[in-house]
C-alpha positions in Angstrom: 3.3 -19.3 24.3 6.6 -20.9 22.5 6.3 -23.8 20.5 9.3 -26.4 20.0 9.1 -28.9 17.4 11.9 -31.3 15.6 12.9 -31.6 12.6 11.2 -34.9 13.0 7.8 -33.6 13.4 8.2 -31.8 10.5 8.7 -34.5 8.2 5.9 -36.2 9.9 3.6 -33.2 9.2 4.8 -32.7 5.5 4.2 -36.4 5.1 0.4 -36.1 5.4 0.4 -34.9 2.3 4.3 -35.4 0.4 4.4 -39.1 -0.4 7.1 -38.5 -3.3 10.3 -39.5 -1.4 12.4 -36.8 -3.5 10.1 -33.9 -1.7 11.4 -35.3 1.7 14.5 -35.5 1.0 14.3 -31.9 -0.9 13.4 -30.6 3.3 15.9 -32.8 4.9 18.8 -31.3 2.4 17.8 -27.8 3.5 17.5 -29.1 7.2 21.3 -30.3 6.7 22.6 -27.1 5.3 20.7 -24.9 7.7 21.8 -26.8 10.4 25.6 -26.6 9.2 25.7 -22.8 8.7 23.6 -21.8 11.7 25.8 -24.0 14.2 27.2 -22.4 16.8 24.6 -19.0 16.6 21.9 -18.9 19.3 18.7 -17.1 20.0 18.0 -14.7 22.9 16.2 -17.5 24.2 19.4 -19.2 23.9 17.8 -21.9 22.0 20.2 -22.8 19.1 19.4 -20.9 16.1 18.1 -23.7 14.2 15.2 -23.9 16.0 13.8 -20.8 14.5 13.8 -22.3 11.1 12.4 -25.6 11.9 8.9 -23.7 13.4 8.8 -22.0 10.3 9.0 -25.0 8.3 6.4 -26.6 10.7 3.8 -24.1 10.5 4.5 -24.2 6.7 3.8 -27.6 6.5 0.6 -27.4 8.6 -0.3 -25.0 5.4 0.5 -27.9 3.4 2.8 -25.7 1.4 4.9 -26.9 -1.7 8.1 -28.8 -1.0 10.1 -25.6 -2.2 8.7 -23.6 0.1 9.1 -25.7 3.5 13.1 -26.0 2.2 12.9 -21.9 1.6 11.5 -21.5 5.2 14.0 -23.6 6.1 16.7 -21.7 4.8 15.3 -18.3 5.0 18.2 -16.7 7.3 21.3 -18.8 5.3 21.5 -15.7 3.0 21.5 -12.9 5.5 22.9 -14.3 8.9 25.7 -16.7 7.1 28.8 -17.1 5.0 26.6 -18.9 2.6 26.1 -17.5 -1.3 23.2 -17.3 -3.5 25.2 -18.7 -6.3 26.0 -21.9 -4.2 22.5 -22.1 -2.9 20.9 -21.9 -6.3 23.5 -25.4 -7.3 22.2 -27.1 -4.3 18.6 -26.0 -4.6 17.6 -24.5 -7.5 16.1 -21.0 -8.9 12.8 -21.5 -7.3 13.7 -22.1 -3.6 16.4 -19.5 -3.9 13.7 -16.7 -5.0 12.0 -17.3 -2.2 14.4 -17.3 0.5 15.9 -14.0 -1.8 12.2 -12.3 -1.2 12.7 -12.9 2.3 15.7 -11.9 2.4 15.1 -8.4 1.0 12.0 -7.8 3.7 14.5 -8.8 6.4 17.0 -6.3 5.3 14.4 -3.5 6.3 15.0 -2.2 9.8 12.3 -1.3 12.2 10.0 0.2 10.3 6.4 2.3 11.8 3.0 2.1 9.4 4.7 5.3 7.5 7.9 4.3 6.9 6.8 1.1 5.9 5.2 2.9 3.2 7.9 4.9 2.0 9.6 4.5 -1.6 13.0 3.3 0.4 10.6 0.4 1.3 9.4 -0.4 -2.6 11.2 -4.0 -2.1 8.9 -5.7 0.4 5.6 -4.8 -2.2 8.1 -5.9 -5.5 9.1 -9.2 -3.6 5.7 -9.9 -2.5 4.1 -9.4 -6.1 6.8 -11.5 -7.7 5.5 -14.5 -5.6 3.2 -14.5 -2.9 4.7 -17.4 -1.3 7.2 -14.6 -0.3 4.4 -13.6 1.9 3.6 -16.7 3.6 7.1 -17.6 4.6 7.9 -14.0 6.1 4.2 -14.0 7.9 5.2 -17.5 9.6 8.6 -16.2 10.5 6.9 -13.2 12.1 4.4 -15.5 13.8 7.5 -17.5 15.7 9.3 -14.2 16.2 6.4 -13.0 18.3 6.1 -15.8 20.1 10.0 -15.4 21.4 9.6 -11.9 21.6 9.6 -12.4 25.6 13.6 -12.5 24.9 14.2 -9.0 23.4 14.8 -5.8 25.2 11.9 -3.6 25.8 12.3 -0.7 23.4 13.0 -3.6 20.6 9.8 -5.7 22.2 7.8 -2.2 21.5 9.2 -1.5 17.9 8.8 -5.0 16.4 5.2 -5.1 18.2 4.3 -1.7 16.2 5.5 -3.1 12.8 3.5 -6.4 13.3 0.6 -4.6 14.1 0.8 -1.7 11.6 2.0 -4.0 8.8 1.8 -7.6 9.0 -1.3 -8.2 10.8 -3.2 -6.4 7.7 -1.2 -8.5 5.1 -2.4 -11.4 6.5 -6.2 -10.1 6.8 -5.7 -8.9 3.4 -5.1 -12.9 2.7 -7.4 -14.2 4.7 -5.3 -15.7 7.0 -7.5 -15.2 10.0 -5.5 -17.5 12.6 -2.2 -15.8 11.7 -4.2 -12.4 11.9 -5.6 -13.4 15.6 -2.3 -14.5 16.6 -0.5 -11.2 15.6 -3.0 -8.9 16.9 -3.0 -10.3 20.2 0.7 -10.6 21.0 1.1 -6.9 19.5 -1.1 -5.9 22.2 0.3 -7.9 24.8 3.8 -5.5 24.7 2.2 -2.2 23.2 -0.5 -2.1 25.9 -0.1 -4.8 28.7 -2.8 -3.6 30.8 -5.5 -3.2 28.3 -3.9 -6.9 27.4 -4.3 -8.3 30.5 -7.6 -6.4 31.4 -9.7 -7.7 28.7 -8.0 -11.0 29.2 -9.1 -11.6 32.8 -12.6 -10.4 31.5 -12.8 -12.6 29.3 -12.0 -15.8 31.4 -13.9 -14.4 34.1 -17.2 -14.5 31.5 -16.1 -17.7 29.6 -17.7 -20.0 32.0 -21.4 -18.4 31.9 -21.0 -18.1 28.3 -20.1 -21.1 27.6 -22.9 -22.8 29.3 -25.3 -20.6 27.0 -23.5 -21.5 23.9 -23.5 -25.0 25.0 -27.5 -25.3 25.7 -27.8 -23.4 22.4 -25.5 -25.4 20.6 -27.9 -28.5 22.3 -31.0 -26.6 20.8 -29.6 -26.6 17.3 -28.6 -29.7 17.2 -32.1 -30.9 18.0 -33.5 -28.6 15.1 -31.1 -30.2 12.8 -31.2 -33.6 13.4 -35.2 -33.6 13.5 -34.8 -32.1 10.2 -33.0 -34.2 8.4 -29.6 -32.2 8.1 -26.7 -34.7 7.5 -23.0 -34.2 8.0 -23.1 -31.1 10.0 -20.9 -30.0 12.8 -21.2 -27.0 15.7 -18.4 -25.1 17.4 -17.9 -22.2 19.3 -15.5 -19.1 18.5 -14.0 -17.2 20.9 -13.5 -13.3 19.5 -9.5 -12.4 19.8 -8.1 -9.7 22.4 -7.4 -7.2 20.4 -10.7 -7.6 18.3 -12.3 -7.1 21.3 -10.2 -3.8 22.2 -10.6 -2.6 19.2 -14.4 -2.8 19.3 -15.1 -1.7 22.8 -12.6 1.5 21.9 -14.9 2.2 18.5 -18.4 2.0 19.9 -17.7 2.4 23.2 -19.2 -0.6 24.8 -18.3 -2.5 28.0 -17.4 -6.3 27.4 -21.0 -7.7 28.5 -22.3 -5.5 25.7 -20.1 -7.2 22.8 -22.6 -10.2 21.1 -20.2 -11.7 19.1 -17.9 -12.6 22.0 -18.6 -15.9 21.5 -20.5 -17.5 18.0 -21.8 -20.7 17.1 -20.3 -21.7 13.9 -22.7 -24.3 11.8 -20.5 -26.4 9.4 -22.3 -28.4 6.4 -21.3 -30.1 3.6 -22.8 -28.0 0.7 -23.8 -24.2 0.1 -27.3 -25.4 -0.3 -27.4 -27.0 3.4 -25.9 -23.4 4.3 -29.1 -21.8 3.3 -31.2 -24.4 4.3 -30.0 -24.2 7.8 -30.1 -20.6 7.7 -34.0 -21.0 6.9 -34.6 -23.4 10.1 -32.8 -21.3 12.5 -34.4 -18.0 11.8 -38.0 -20.3 11.4 -37.2 -21.2 15.0 -35.9 -18.1 16.6 -36.2 -14.5 15.6 -33.3 -12.2 13.9 -32.2 -9.0 14.9 -33.0 -6.7 11.8 -29.9 -5.4 9.9 -27.5 -8.3 11.7 -27.8 -10.7 8.4 -24.8 -10.5 5.8 -24.4 -13.2 3.2 -20.7 -13.3 2.3 -21.7 -16.4 0.1 -23.1 -14.7 -2.2 -20.5 -11.5 -1.9 -17.4 -13.7 -0.8 -15.0 -10.7 1.1 -11.7 -9.8 -1.6 -9.9 -12.0 1.0 -11.9 -14.8 0.1 -13.8 -15.5 3.6 -17.2 -16.6 2.7 -20.3 -17.7 5.4 -23.6 -16.5 6.6 -23.9 -14.2 9.6 -27.2 -14.2 11.8 -27.7 -12.5 14.7 -30.8 -14.0 16.7 -32.8 -13.8 19.9 -31.6 -17.5 21.4 -33.4 -19.0 24.8 -33.8 -16.8 27.8 -33.6 -13.8 25.3 -30.3 -13.6 24.9 -28.2 -13.0 21.6 -26.4 -14.7 20.1 -24.0 -14.4 16.6 -24.5 -17.9 14.1 -22.1 -18.3 11.8 -22.9 -21.1 8.8 -20.4 -22.3 6.3 -18.9 -25.0 4.4 -15.9 -27.0 5.3 -14.3 -25.7 2.9 -15.1 -22.4 3.6 -13.9 -22.7 7.1 -10.7 -24.0 6.0 -10.6 -20.8 3.9 -11.5 -18.9 6.9 -9.2 -20.2 8.8 -5.5 -20.2 6.6 -6.7 -17.5 3.9 -5.0 -18.1 0.1 -3.0 -20.7 1.6 -6.0 -23.2 1.7 -6.6 -22.8 -2.3 -3.2 -23.3 -3.1 -2.3 -26.3 -0.8 0.3 -28.4 -2.5 -0.7 -31.8 -4.4 2.0 -33.8 -5.8 -0.7 -35.3 -8.3 -1.2 -32.3 -9.9 1.3 -32.5 -12.7 0.5 -29.2 -14.3 1.8 -27.6 -10.9 4.4 -25.1 -11.3 5.2 -22.0 -9.1 4.0 -19.4 -12.1 0.2 -21.4 -12.1 -0.1 -20.8 -8.8 0.7 -17.4 -8.7 -1.4 -17.0 -11.5 -4.3 -18.8 -9.6 -3.7 -16.9 -6.6 -4.4 -13.3 -8.3 -7.4 -14.5 -10.2 -9.1 -15.2 -6.6 -7.8 -12.3 -4.8 -8.8 -9.2 -6.7 -6.7 -6.6 -4.9 -3.5 -8.9 -5.8 -4.4 -7.9 -9.3 -4.0 -4.5 -8.0 -0.7 -4.9 -6.4 0.8 -6.8 -9.5 -0.6 -3.6 -11.5 1.3 -1.2 -9.0 4.5 -3.1 -9.3 4.8 -3.3 -13.2 3.8 0.6 -13.0 6.7 1.0 -10.6 9.7 -0.7 -12.4 8.3 1.2 -15.3 7.6 4.8 -14.3 8.9 7.1 -11.5 6.1 6.0 -9.3 5.8 4.7 -5.8 2.9 2.2 -5.0 3.4 1.7 -1.9 1.0 4.7 -1.0 -1.3 3.3 -3.2 -1.7 -0.1 -1.1 -1.5 2.1 2.2 -4.5 3.8 0.7 -6.0 1.6 -1.8 -5.6 -2.0 -0.3 -5.1 -2.7 3.3 -7.6 0.6 4.2 -10.1 -0.8 1.7 -13.8 -1.3 3.7 -16.6 -0.1 1.2 -17.6 -3.1 -0.9 -19.4 -1.9 -4.3 -20.6 -4.4 -7.4 -20.1 -3.3 -11.0 -23.2 -4.1 -13.2 -22.0 -7.7 -13.8 -22.0 -8.7 -9.6 -18.1 -8.3 -9.7 -17.4 -6.9 -6.1 -14.5 -4.4 -6.0 -13.6 -2.7 -2.3 -12.6 0.9 -1.7 -11.4 2.8 1.4 -13.9 5.4 2.7 -14.9 8.2 0.6 -14.5 6.7 -2.3 -16.6 8.1 -5.4 -17.5 7.3 -8.7 -14.4 8.6 -10.4 -12.4 6.3 -8.1 -14.4 3.3 -9.4 -13.8 4.4 -13.0 -10.1 4.2 -12.9 -10.6 0.9 -10.5 -12.1 -0.5 -13.8 -9.6 1.1 -16.6 -7.7 3.8 -17.1 -9.3 4.7 -20.3 -12.7 4.1 -18.6 -11.4 6.8 -15.9 -10.4 9.0 -18.5 -13.4 9.3 -20.6 -16.2 9.2 -17.7 -19.1 11.7 -17.8 -21.2 10.4 -15.7 -22.2 7.6 -12.8 -25.2 6.0 -12.0 -25.3 4.4 -8.7 -28.6 1.7 -7.8 -30.3 3.1 -11.0 -30.0 6.2 -10.2 -27.8 9.4 -11.9 -25.5 10.7 -9.1 -22.6 13.6 -9.1 -19.2 12.1 -9.5 -18.7 14.1 -6.1 -20.8 11.0 -4.3 -19.4 9.1 -1.8 -19.4 5.3 -2.2 -21.0 2.9 0.0 -21.1 -0.8 0.8 -23.8 -2.8 -1.4 -23.8 0.3 -4.2 -23.8 -1.0 -7.5 -22.3 0.8 -9.9 -22.5 2.0 -13.4 -20.0 4.1 -15.4 -21.6 6.7 -18.4 -17.9 7.5 -20.9 -17.9 9.8 -24.1 -15.1 8.7 -26.5 -15.2 12.5 -27.5 -14.4 13.4 -24.0 -11.3 15.3 -23.3 -10.7 13.8 -20.6 -10.1 14.8 -16.5 -9.4 18.1 -15.1 -7.6 19.6 -12.1 -10.6 19.6 -10.0 -10.8 15.3 -10.3 -7.9 15.1 -8.2 -10.0 16.7 -5.3 -13.0 14.3 -6.1 -10.8 11.3 -5.8 -10.2 9.2 -2.9 -7.8 6.4 -4.2 -4.2 7.1 -4.9 -4.1 4.9 -8.0 -6.8 7.1 -9.6 -4.9 10.1 -8.3 -1.5 9.3 -10.0 -3.9 8.5 -13.5 -5.2 12.0 -13.5 -2.2 13.1 -12.5 -0.6 11.3 -15.6 -3.1 12.5 -17.9 -2.8 16.2 -17.2 0.9 16.1 -17.3 0.6 14.4 -20.7 -1.7 17.1 -22.1 0.1 19.9 -20.6 3.4 18.6 -22.0 1.8 17.9 -25.4 0.2 21.4 -25.3 3.9 22.8 -24.4 5.5 21.2 -27.3 2.7 22.2 -30.0 3.2 25.6 -28.7 7.1 25.3 -28.7 7.0 24.2 -32.2 4.8 27.2 -33.5 7.0 29.7 -31.8 10.4 28.2 -33.2 9.3 27.6 -36.5 8.1 31.3 -36.4 11.5 32.6 -35.2 13.7 30.3 -37.5 11.9 31.8 -40.5 13.0 35.2 -39.4 16.2 34.3 -38.8 16.5 32.4 -42.0 17.5 29.3 -40.5 16.0 26.0 -42.1 14.9 23.6 -39.5 15.7 20.7 -41.5 18.7 21.0 -39.7 17.6 20.0 -36.4 16.7 16.7 -35.3 17.2 14.0 -32.1 20.7 14.2 -32.9 21.3 17.7 -33.0 19.2 18.1 -29.9 21.2 16.1 -27.8 24.5 17.5 -28.8 24.1 20.8 -28.3 21.4 20.8 -25.6 21.8 17.9 -23.4 23.9 19.4 -20.7 20.1 21.5 -20.1 18.5 18.2 -19.7 16.9 18.3 -23.7 18.4 15.0 -25.4 15.3 15.2 -28.3 13.2 17.3 -30.6 10.1 17.1 -28.1 11.9 18.0 -24.9 13.4 20.8 -27.0 10.3 22.2 -28.5 8.5 21.7 -24.5 11.2 24.2 -23.4 10.7 26.2 -25.8 7.0 26.1 -24.7 7.4 26.5 -21.6 9.8 29.8 -22.3 12.7 28.0 -20.1 14.8 28.1 -23.8 14.8 31.3 -25.9 14.3 29.8 -29.7 17.1 32.6 -30.8 19.4 31.2 -28.4 19.2 27.7 -29.3 19.6 28.8 -33.0 23.0 30.8 -32.2 23.8 27.9 -30.2 23.8 25.4 -33.1 25.2 28.0 -35.6 28.2 28.3 -33.3 27.2 32.1 -32.5 28.0 33.5 -29.1 26.1 36.5 -27.6 24.2 37.1 -24.3 21.0 34.7 -25.7 23.8 31.8 -26.4 25.2 31.9 -23.0 22.4 32.4 -20.6 19.5 30.7 -23.3 17.0 33.2 -21.4 13.7 34.2 -22.9 13.7 35.9 -25.7 13.6 39.6 -25.2 10.7 40.4 -27.7 8.7 39.7 -25.0 6.3 37.1 -25.6 4.7 37.9 -22.2 3.8 41.7 -22.7 2.2 40.7 -26.2 0.1 38.1 -24.8 -3.5 39.4 -23.4 -4.6 37.6 -19.9 -7.0 37.5 -17.7 -5.2 35.8 -15.0 -3.1 37.9 -12.3 -0.3 36.2 -9.8 0.7 37.8 -6.7 4.6 37.8 -5.9 4.6 33.8 -4.9 3.8 33.0 -8.6 0.2 32.0 -8.1 -3.2 32.9 -10.3 -6.2 33.0 -9.0 -8.6 33.3 -11.9 -11.0 36.4 -11.6 -8.9 37.9 -8.7 -6.5 40.8 -9.6 -5.8 41.7 -5.8 -5.9 38.6 -3.8 -4.6 38.2 -0.6 -2.9 35.0 -1.0 -0.2 32.9 1.6 1.3 29.6 1.3 0.4 27.1 3.9 2.9 26.8 6.9 1.7 23.2 7.3 2.8 21.5 4.1 4.9 24.6 2.5 4.1 24.1 -1.0 7.0 25.1 -3.4 6.6 25.8 -7.4 5.4 22.8 -9.2 3.5 20.9 -6.7 -0.2 20.4 -7.3 -2.1 23.0 -5.2 -5.1 23.7 -3.7 -6.5 26.9 -2.2 -8.9 27.9 0.6 -10.5 30.9 1.5 -10.2 31.7 5.1 -12.2 34.2 7.2 -9.1 36.6 8.0 -5.9 35.4 6.2 -7.7 35.7 2.5 -6.8 32.3 0.4 -4.0 29.9 2.0 -2.6 27.8 -0.4 -2.4 24.2 0.3 -0.5 21.2 -1.5 -3.1 18.8 -2.7 -1.7 15.9 -0.4 -1.9 17.8 3.2 -4.3 16.4 5.4 -5.3 19.9 6.1 -7.2 20.1 2.7 -9.9 17.8 4.0 -12.0 20.6 5.0 -15.4 20.3 6.4 -17.1 23.3 4.2 -16.0 22.0 0.5 -17.3 25.2 -0.6 -14.2 27.0 0.4 -12.0 25.3 -1.5 -11.1 27.1 -4.7 -8.8 26.2 -7.4 -5.3 28.0 -7.7 -2.5 27.7 -10.1 0.9 28.5 -10.2 2.0 31.3 -13.2 4.4 29.8 -15.6 5.2 33.6 -16.5 6.1 34.0 -13.1 9.4 35.8 -11.5 11.7 32.8 -10.4 12.0 32.8 -6.4 12.9 30.8 -3.6 10.7 29.0 -1.3 11.2 27.3 2.0 10.9 23.5 2.2 11.4 21.2 5.2 12.7 17.4 5.0 13.2 15.3 7.3 15.7 12.1 6.8 15.8 9.0 8.8 19.1 7.0 8.4 21.3 4.5 10.2 23.9 5.9 12.6 27.7 6.0 11.1 30.6 8.4 10.8 29.9 11.6 8.8 26.4 10.5 7.2 25.7 14.3 8.0 28.3 15.7 6.2 27.7 13.4 3.5 23.8 15.0 3.8 25.2 18.6 3.5 27.5 17.9 0.5 24.9 16.3 -1.6 22.5 19.0 -1.2 25.6 22.2 -1.7 26.3 20.6 -5.6 23.1 21.6 -6.4 23.5 25.3 -7.2 19.7 26.3 -6.7 19.0 25.0 -3.2 20.2 26.5 0.2 20.5 25.0 3.6 18.9 27.2 6.1 18.9 25.1 9.3 20.2 21.2 10.1 19.3 19.7 13.3 20.4 15.8 13.9 19.1 14.2 16.8 19.4 10.4 17.9 18.4 8.9 21.1 21.4 6.6 21.9 24.9 5.8 20.3 24.1 3.5 17.7 20.7 4.5 17.3 18.6 5.7 14.2 19.5 9.3 13.3 16.7 11.6 12.6 17.8 14.6 10.5 15.6 17.8 10.1 16.8 20.4 7.2 14.9 23.5 6.4 16.2 24.8 2.7 15.3 26.9 -0.1 14.1 25.7 -3.6 13.2 27.4 -6.8 10.7 24.4 -7.2 9.8 21.0 -7.0 11.6 19.4 -9.8 14.5 21.0 -8.0 13.5 19.6 -4.6 12.8 16.3 -6.2 16.3 15.7 -7.6 17.7 16.6 -4.3 16.0 13.8 -2.9 16.6 11.4 -5.6 20.3 12.3 -4.8 19.8 11.7 -0.8 18.3 8.6 -1.7 21.7 7.2 -3.0 23.5 8.0 0.2 24.1 5.0 1.7 22.2 4.0 5.2 19.7 6.5 4.4 16.5 4.5 4.2 13.3 7.2 4.3 13.0 10.8 3.0 9.8 12.7 3.7 8.6 16.7 2.9 7.1 17.5 6.1 3.4 18.1 6.8 2.7 19.5 10.3 
């Protein structure tokens, strides 16, 4: 359903809470510029383009957003779709308004994304924009709401794409910030275009049952009214709630139910002035009608992470029919409908208001938002992509557990105490030696359940995580932290070993180690990506750099060692006693000399990937990349530790890449040239397809690489090519 408002409607709505004329003038000024810049532009509906920003601004005013946010809503497309410049906009409206407009613009510039594409490194902008200013989320969500209301004017293929992106990304986002009304509308409108038959069927069935159910609800409401009046409950209100169509569809599929079996299709909601009244009403309802066991939920004592609070109970009411009753305060009802926006409704009399304080207030209330801020900081300081973490750790979180102090934390299904420990703090995770859940000691592999109270036992002298922990944790956040500490430990070990080796050779060659420092290393070895002393010792420790060849390079002596800088000819390998035996693939299985090993064809591991072995019945040990979905085997006892052999002879490994790009001339040539400049990587096959002229291109490449570092370097170089927006290593 399309709504049409005017700027006068926006102003009237804003004047409900904005009394300062300067704030109203800011909105009028923003409208004037937007109208001027969008003059002559029309939407697919043939409405003047300005109608869209007006609708966005009206919804923002409904949420009682700040005047700066409403102004940004009116201006959110001017940088993208007109000749207006950032500098000019900033001069007229200030940095606060422009920062919101820029954040929305960055997201708008991303082409259609499926859930997987939305969570790719090339789309990191969306989360960074959100993390820096949550107002960007609000503007973008209401922008999407209006676009979905007018989706009928788009061609059929675009309807499908936009609806899928909305259902995959924007509806879950609305849910996570508690905006139920927006979430429900986005879900229902998406379903209408993605599965019109199902939408129509369920919608018609709800309409058929509505009159019967409304009659039952009205009778039950009258009985509750009599009960509350009899017990002198003051200031209450009773209203009905109809479950949105998408939620009904989802519940029918998940639980294989008929519509008549969904008891909470229509629910009664009792609103009261205080928390005390909530529990009083609950006691009265349970005293009058029998509650159904295990259907009571107290979200007041333990709110959901999106701030939702309410008491839910299911009772056997009149004529033995089942009714869901929700009991909450008026404030809780506002938050249930409008989510986080209800918390930071703009108040002109708040002299301490600032965007920064508003952001701080939001992050203090939304615990997952703190995680988002932390991920954003990590991604800016390290070579780390937080997007997969957001999908796994935030959007999929539906297990709620508690700290001993009663703080609630949410996790995805399958999370363990180690995930909990790393969520508390990295050092807590690194020093974890045990876990106590609900007062009982549990293994670190224990799967957390909603309601668990978790306590972590640590030991300061504990050396830290092992590789096996990567198979125990579920969240990407914990996996990243564990991998980081393992890599750091491994690097430190190589540096210490390399220093010992170099000092020994330097003594034999009568070379003074005082001659070598960061400056000397950078001067002679920067072409080998060795820029400081730690890097120098690290490469020697890994036997990628010959200590004797390095000394000769510094002294200017030319010989075979200097030219190639290969492993020292005195052959440390042959003198080192080891119990490990690797095969031609360069993989070690400790304790097995003649293990039959193959690389999994589904994920094609290459040297340097974190890998795990699976003992098959007929094919020996199959090695998978840790992130491969095929490592989630039912028989965990078949999983074994396998490692790459640092001393194995170099070889080439097959790898498949899929590249998503916009269509333009010579983009395939740019891809081929970028790969070919890397001497250690070779293209075996390349195939490019597009549905029609002007559409996006999907390029599939099979190549060989000596290790994951070389592969990642090529991927990084490919990502620099303009018009490439996603690159994936394939997992079948």
